C-alpha positions in Angstrom: -1.2 143.8 43.7 2.3 143.1 42.1 3.1 144.3 38.6 2.9 140.8 36.9 -0.5 140.1 38.4 -1.8 143.6 37.5 -0.6 143.2 33.9 -2.2 139.7 33.5 -5.5 141.0 34.9 -5.4 144.0 32.6 -4.7 141.9 29.5 -7.4 139.5 30.5 -9.9 142.3 31.0 -10.3 141.3 34.6 -9.9 144.7 36.3 -13.3 146.0 37.6 -14.4 149.3 36.0 -14.4 151.0 39.4 -10.7 150.0 39.9 -9.5 151.3 36.5 -8.2 154.8 37.1 -5.6 157.1 35.5 -2.8 155.7 37.6 -3.6 152.3 36.3 -3.4 153.5 32.7 0.1 155.0 33.4 1.1 151.9 35.3 0.2 149.7 32.3 2.1 152.1 30.0 5.2 151.8 32.1 5.0 148.0 32.3 4.6 147.7 28.6 7.5 150.1 27.9 9.7 148.1 30.3 9.1 145.0 28.3 8.7 146.1 24.7 10.0 148.7 22.2 7.8 151.8 22.0 5.7 150.8 18.9 4.9 147.3 20.2 4.2 148.7 23.7 1.7 151.1 22.2 0.1 148.4 20.2 -0.3 146.2 23.3 -1.7 148.9 25.5 -4.2 149.9 22.7 -5.5 146.4 22.3 -5.6 145.8 26.1 -7.6 149.1 26.7 -10.0 148.2 23.9 -10.5 144.7 25.4 -11.1 146.0 28.9 -13.5 148.6 27.5 -15.4 145.8 25.7 -15.6 143.8 28.9 -16.9 146.9 30.7 -19.3 147.6 27.8 -17.9 151.2 27.7 -19.8 153.1 25.0 -17.7 154.6 22.2 -18.7 158.3 22.4 -16.7 161.4 22.0 -16.2 161.6 25.8 -15.9 157.9 26.5 -14.2 154.8 25.1 -10.8 154.4 23.5 -9.0 157.6 22.5 -6.0 157.2 20.2 -4.3 160.6 20.8 -4.6 160.4 24.6 -3.1 156.9 24.6 -0.2 157.8 22.3 0.5 161.0 24.1 0.7 159.3 27.5 2.8 156.6 26.1 5.2 159.3 24.8 5.3 161.0 28.2 5.9 157.8 30.1 8.5 156.7 27.6 10.4 160.0 27.9 10.3 159.8 31.7 11.5 156.2 31.6 14.4 157.2 29.2 15.4 160.2 31.3 15.1 158.9 34.8 15.4 155.1 34.3 13.3 152.2 35.6 12.6 151.4 39.2 12.0 148.0 40.9 8.3 148.4 40.5 5.8 150.4 38.5 4.5 152.0 41.8 8.1 153.1 42.7 8.5 154.7 39.3 5.1 156.5 39.5 5.8 157.7 43.1 8.9 159.4 41.8 7.3 160.6 38.5 4.3 162.2 40.1 3.9 164.6 37.1 2.5 161.6 35.2 -0.3 161.3 37.6 -2.0 164.5 36.7 -4.7 163.7 34.1 -4.6 167.4 33.1 -0.9 167.2 32.0 -1.9 166.7 28.4 -3.5 170.2 28.4 0.0 171.6 28.5 0.4 170.3 25.0 -3.1 170.3 23.6 -6.0 172.7 23.6 -9.1 171.0 25.0 -10.9 171.5 21.7 -8.1 169.7 19.8 -7.7 166.9 22.3 -11.4 166.2 22.6 -12.1 166.2 18.9 -13.4 163.3 17.0 -10.3 163.3 14.8 -8.0 163.0 17.9 -10.1 160.2 19.3 -9.9 158.2 16.1 -6.2 158.8 15.2 -3.1 160.4 16.7 -3.0 164.2 16.2 0.0 166.3 17.0 -0.4 168.9 19.8 -1.3 172.5 19.1 0.1 174.2 22.1 3.5 172.7 22.6 5.4 169.7 21.1 5.4 166.5 23.1 8.9 165.7 24.4 11.0 163.4 22.3 12.8 160.3 23.5 16.6 160.4 22.9 17.7 159.0 19.5 18.1 155.2 19.5 15.9 154.7 22.6 13.1 152.7 21.3 13.2 150.8 24.6 14.6 152.6 27.6 13.6 150.0 30.2 
């Protein structure tokens, strides 16, 4: 499915649970960051994930549901890759080149499992405890 159709379906909560995978989260992050400054892109993906979770009736537990730190950390990583390497014609082309973003375990380079999976990290963004997240270049609120 093309990027525009994907984003419209995501925002409408019309992606079936079984089709919603890590790559789709990263694809959505990339598409929002291409269209909006970082803060707005983060707000948009947050509300779209929460909407999709509501449609899927995903329970809000420590292990499931919306997780603020995971969302913000991935947005930062995608944003940094976008700023450093630039956009591509499609989200899939970008993700094929930036395969490091496709490992769900990448956040464990920055966070201990205990910190990342804490109730505090689920509810609000917490800084990593193992290594700092990369920073986007100054003045790059929107690198797309």
